[in-house]
C-alpha positions as CSV (number, residue, x, y, z in Angstrom):
1,M,68.8,117.5,133.2
2,A,69.6,115.9,129.9
3,L,68.0,117.4,126.8
4,E,67.3,115.6,123.6
5,L,67.9,117.0,120.1
6,S,64.8,118.4,118.5
7,T,63.9,117.3,115.0
8,V,65.2,120.6,113.6
9,E,68.5,120.3,115.4
10,L,68.9,116.7,114.3
11,I,68.1,117.6,110.6
12,S,70.5,120.5,110.9
13,S,73.3,118.2,112.2
14,L,72.7,115.7,109.4
15,V,72.9,118.5,106.8
16,R,76.2,119.6,108.3
17,T,77.3,115.9,108.1
18,L,76.6,115.7,104.4
19,Q,78.2,119.1,103.8
20,S,81.5,118.5,105.5
21,G,81.6,114.8,104.8
22,S,81.4,115.3,101.1
23,L,84.3,117.8,101.2
24,Y,86.3,115.5,103.6
25,A,85.9,112.8,101.0
26,L,87.3,115.0,98.2
27,M,90.3,115.9,100.4
28,A,90.9,112.3,101.6
29,L,90.6,110.6,98.2
30,G,93.8,112.3,96.9
31,L,95.6,111.2,100.1
32,T,94.5,107.6,99.5
33,L,95.3,107.6,95.8
34,T,98.8,109.1,96.3
35,L,99.6,106.4,98.9
36,A,98.0,103.5,97.0
37,I,99.5,104.3,93.6
38,L,102.7,106.3,94.2
39,K,103.4,104.9,97.7
40,I,103.8,108.4,99.1
41,P,102.3,109.4,102.5
42,N,101.9,113.0,101.6
43,I,101.3,115.3,104.6
44,A,101.7,118.3,102.2
45,H,98.4,117.2,100.7
46,A,96.7,119.4,103.2
47,E,98.3,122.5,101.7
48,Y,96.6,121.8,98.4
49,V,93.3,122.3,100.2
50,T,94.7,125.7,101.4
51,I,95.7,126.6,97.8
52,G,92.2,125.9,96.6
53,A,90.7,128.0,99.4
54,Y,92.9,131.0,98.4
55,V,92.1,130.6,94.7
56,S,88.4,130.7,95.5
57,F,88.8,133.6,98.0
58,T,90.9,135.7,95.6
59,L,88.7,135.2,92.6
60,I,85.6,136.0,94.5
61,N,86.9,138.9,96.5
62,Y,89.2,140.6,94.0
63,A,88.1,139.4,90.5
64,G,84.4,139.5,91.2
65,L,83.8,135.9,90.0
66,Q,81.2,133.5,91.3
67,L,82.0,130.4,93.3
68,W,81.3,128.0,90.5
69,Q,83.8,130.0,88.3
70,A,86.6,129.3,90.8
71,I,86.3,125.5,90.7
72,A,88.3,124.9,87.5
73,P,91.1,127.3,88.4
74,S,91.3,125.7,91.9
75,F,91.6,122.2,90.3
76,L,94.3,123.3,87.9
77,L,96.5,125.1,90.4
78,G,96.1,122.4,93.0
79,G,97.0,119.7,90.5
80,A,100.0,121.8,89.2
81,V,101.4,122.3,92.7
82,A,101.0,118.6,93.4
83,V,102.9,117.8,90.2
84,V,105.7,120.2,91.0
85,S,106.0,118.9,94.6
86,Y,106.4,115.4,93.2
87,Y,109.2,116.2,90.7
88,V,111.1,118.6,93.0
89,V,110.9,116.5,96.2
90,F,109.4,113.0,96.0
91,K,110.7,111.7,92.7
92,P,114.4,112.4,93.5
93,L,114.0,110.8,96.9
94,K,112.3,107.7,95.4
95,K,115.2,107.4,92.9
96,R,117.6,107.2,95.8
97,G,115.5,104.5,97.4
98,A,114.1,106.6,100.3
99,S,111.9,104.7,102.7
100,T,108.2,105.5,103.4
101,F,109.3,107.2,106.6
102,I,111.7,109.5,104.8
103,L,109.1,110.4,102.3
104,M,106.7,111.2,105.0
105,V,109.2,113.4,106.8
106,A,110.0,115.1,103.5
107,S,106.3,115.7,102.9
108,F,106.0,117.3,106.4
109,A,108.9,119.7,105.5
110,L,107.3,120.5,102.2
111,A,104.0,121.2,103.9
112,L,105.7,123.8,106.2
113,I,107.4,125.4,103.2
114,I,104.2,125.8,101.2
115,R,102.3,127.0,104.3
116,H,104.8,129.7,105.1
117,I,104.9,130.8,101.5
118,I,101.1,131.3,101.8
119,Y,101.5,133.0,105.1
120,T,104.0,135.5,103.5
121,L,101.7,136.2,100.6
122,A,98.6,136.4,102.7
123,G,100.2,138.7,105.2
124,I,101.0,141.4,102.6
125,G,98.7,144.2,103.6
126,N,96.7,141.7,105.7
127,W,95.3,140.5,102.4
128,G,94.2,137.1,103.4
129,L,94.5,136.3,107.1
130,G,91.2,135.2,108.6
131,V,89.1,137.0,105.9
132,K,85.8,135.7,104.8
133,P,85.0,135.5,101.0
134,K,82.6,138.2,99.8
135,I,79.8,135.9,98.9
136,V,76.2,135.9,99.9
137,T,74.6,132.7,101.0
138,N,70.9,132.4,100.2
139,A,68.3,130.0,101.5
140,V,66.7,128.1,98.7
141,F,64.2,125.9,100.5
142,R,63.5,124.5,103.9
143,V,63.4,120.9,105.2
144,F,61.7,120.3,108.5
145,G,62.5,123.8,109.5
146,V,66.1,123.7,108.4
147,Y,67.1,126.1,105.6
148,I,69.2,124.6,102.7
149,S,71.6,127.1,101.2
150,D,72.5,127.6,97.6
151,I,76.2,127.0,98.5
152,L,75.3,123.6,99.9
153,L,73.3,122.8,96.8
154,M,76.4,123.6,94.8
155,A,79.0,121.9,97.0
156,L,77.3,118.6,97.6
157,P,76.4,117.8,94.0
158,T,79.9,118.9,92.8
159,S,81.5,116.5,95.4
160,V,79.2,113.6,94.6
161,V,79.6,114.0,90.8
162,A,83.4,114.3,91.2
163,M,83.5,111.1,93.3
164,I,81.3,109.2,90.9
165,A,83.3,110.4,87.9
166,L,86.6,109.4,89.6
167,Y,85.2,105.9,90.4
168,I,84.1,105.4,86.8
169,F,87.5,106.7,85.6
170,I,89.4,104.3,87.8
171,M,87.3,101.3,87.2
172,K,86.2,101.5,83.6
173,T,88.9,103.4,81.6
174,R,92.1,102.1,80.2
175,T,94.1,104.7,82.1
176,G,92.2,103.8,85.3
177,K,93.1,100.1,84.8
178,Q,96.7,101.1,84.4
179,M,96.5,103.0,87.6
180,R,95.1,100.0,89.4
181,A,97.9,97.8,87.9
182,V,100.5,100.2,89.2
183,A,98.9,100.2,92.6
184,E,98.9,96.4,92.8
185,D,102.3,95.6,91.4
186,P,104.5,98.5,90.1
187,D,107.2,96.3,88.8
188,L,104.9,94.0,86.8
189,A,103.0,97.1,85.5
190,V,106.3,98.5,84.1
191,A,107.2,95.1,82.6
192,S,103.8,95.1,80.9
193,G,104.6,98.4,79.2
194,I,102.7,100.8,81.4
195,N,104.4,104.2,81.7
196,P,104.8,105.0,85.4
197,E,105.5,108.7,84.8
198,K,102.2,109.1,83.0
199,I,100.4,107.3,85.8
200,A,102.2,109.5,88.4
201,L,101.3,112.7,86.5
202,I,97.6,111.7,86.2
203,T,97.4,110.6,89.9
204,L,99.0,113.9,91.1
205,I,96.7,116.1,89.0
206,I,93.6,114.3,90.3
207,S,94.7,114.2,93.9
208,G,95.9,117.8,94.1
209,G,93.0,119.0,92.0
210,L,90.3,117.3,94.1
211,A,91.8,118.6,97.3
212,S,91.9,122.2,96.0
213,V,88.3,122.0,94.8
214,A,87.3,120.9,98.3
215,G,89.2,123.9,99.6
216,S,87.5,126.3,97.3
217,F,84.2,125.3,98.9
218,W,85.5,124.8,102.4
219,V,86.7,128.5,102.6
220,I,83.0,129.6,102.1
221,F,82.1,127.8,105.3
222,T,85.1,129.0,107.2
223,H,87.5,131.8,106.2
224,A,90.7,132.3,104.2
225,H,93.7,131.4,106.4
226,P,97.0,129.6,105.7
227,D,96.0,126.9,108.3
228,V,92.8,126.0,106.5
229,G,94.3,122.7,105.1
230,L,96.1,122.0,108.4
231,E,92.8,122.2,110.3
232,A,91.4,119.6,107.9
233,L,94.4,117.3,107.9
234,L,93.4,115.0,110.7
235,R,90.0,114.6,109.2
236,M,91.6,113.5,105.9
237,I,93.9,111.0,107.7
238,A,91.1,109.6,109.7
239,A,88.9,109.1,106.6
240,S,91.8,107.5,104.7
241,A,92.6,105.3,107.8
242,L,89.0,104.0,107.8
243,G,89.7,103.1,104.1
244,G,92.7,101.1,105.1
245,F,94.8,103.8,103.3
246,Y,94.2,102.0,100.1
247,S,90.5,101.7,99.4
248,Y,88.8,104.4,97.4
249,P,85.1,103.5,98.3
250,A,86.0,102.9,102.0
251,T,87.7,106.3,102.1
252,V,84.5,108.0,101.0
253,A,82.6,106.0,103.7
254,G,85.2,106.9,106.2
255,A,84.8,110.6,105.4
256,I,81.1,110.4,106.1
257,I,81.7,108.5,109.4
258,V,84.2,111.2,110.5
259,S,81.7,114.0,109.6
260,F,78.8,112.2,111.3
261,S,80.8,111.7,114.5
262,E,81.9,115.4,114.5
263,N,78.4,116.7,113.9
264,T,75.5,114.5,114.8
265,V,77.1,112.3,117.4
266,M,78.8,115.3,119.1
267,D,75.5,117.2,119.1
268,I,73.7,114.3,120.7
269,L,76.4,113.9,123.4
270,N,76.4,117.6,124.0
271,R,72.7,117.8,124.6
272,S,72.3,114.5,126.4
273,F,75.4,114.4,128.6
274,G,76.7,118.0,128.5
275,L,79.9,116.9,126.6
276,S,81.7,120.1,125.4
277,L,81.7,120.7,121.7
278,A,85.3,122.0,122.1
279,L,86.2,118.3,122.1
280,K,85.1,117.9,118.5
281,P,88.7,118.0,117.2
282,L,89.5,115.0,119.2
283,I,87.1,112.8,117.2
284,P,89.4,112.3,114.1
285,M,92.4,111.6,116.4
286,A,90.5,109.0,118.3
287,I,89.3,107.4,115.1
288,I,92.9,107.2,113.8
289,I,94.2,105.6,116.9
290,L,91.3,103.1,117.2
291,V,91.5,102.1,113.6
292,L,95.3,101.6,113.7
293,V,95.2,99.6,116.9
294,A,92.0,97.6,116.4
295,R,91.7,97.2,112.6
296,P,94.6,98.5,110.5
297,T,92.7,97.6,107.3
298,G,89.8,99.9,108.2
299,L,86.5,99.2,106.5
300,S,88.1,97.2,103.7
301,G,87.8,93.9,105.6
302,I,91.0,92.4,104.2
303,T,94.4,91.6,105.6
304,W,97.6,93.7,105.2
305,K,99.0,91.1,102.7
306,R,96.1,91.8,100.3
307,K,95.9,95.5,100.8
308,R,97.2,96.3,97.3
309,T,94.3,94.7,95.6
310,L,91.9,97.3,96.9
311,I,92.2,99.7,94.1
312,V,92.1,96.8,91.6
313,R,88.9,95.4,93.0
314,G,87.4,98.7,94.1
315,V,86.3,97.3,97.5
C-alpha cells in the first residue's frame, strides 16, 4: 500500500534540498565559469572540493579550530591549486592549440593525479580515510517538527552570500565586465586592452575557492575521504548542464533542481511507489542525458550560436 510523505518528512526533505542544493551551486559555479571564460571543461574541479573537505577536516580535528575558521583557508588553498593546475597543465596545452576534447582528457588525468596524492597523504596512519570531523551539530530551533542545525544555519547563508557577491562582482565591477567580455569574445577582449592572464587568474581563484568552500561544509555532512569530490562530480555537471554550461544564474537554479530531485522527489517516489533510494545517484546522470539530448542550452532558453552572451547578459 502506497504511503504519502508526512508534513515532517516533507519539510525535512526540503531542508535537505536547500542544504545540498546551495553547496552543489557553489561547486558547479566554478565549473561553469571555467568553461565559459577559459573554455576549459575541467573534470579536476571535483578535486578542489576534496581539498576543501580535507582543509576543514584537518583544521577541526587537529588544530582545534571551528568550522567558520576553516572557510578562508579552504578558499585560498582551493584557489591556489586551481591556479597551479592551470599554469602547469592547461595553459601549455592551450598554447599548443589543444582542442576542447584534449583539455577535458588532460583534466581527467589531472584529477586522478590530485586524487591519488590525497589518497597517499590520507592513508598515512589512516589519518583521513572515511573519518568524520570532530564537530558537534546542535539543533537551534524546530520548524514543523524538523530540527534546524547550527551547521545548516552557517552553510546556507554562506553559500547564498557567496553567490550574491559573485553575481554583483561579475555584473557590476570593472573586472567582472572584463570577465564577461573575455567570455563573449576573447580575441576582441584582448584587442580592447584586457589582460587575459589577469582574468584567468581571477577566474581560477574564484572557481577553485568556491569549490573548496563547498567541500569544507560538505565534509561535515559526509566524511573525509579522497572520493568526496568525485561523488559530487555528477551533481556539478548536471547543474552546469541545466545552465547550458555558460549561464551563471541558470547553474544555480540547476543545482537546486538536482538537489530537489535527489531529495524531495526521491522521497515521494520511495514512499508512494516503493522506488529504492539506492537509485538516487542515477538522478544527475539522467538529468545530464536528458538535457544534452532534449535541450542542450539548458534553462538559458537560447541557441548554441548565442551561448557566449550568457555571462554578458547574466541570463
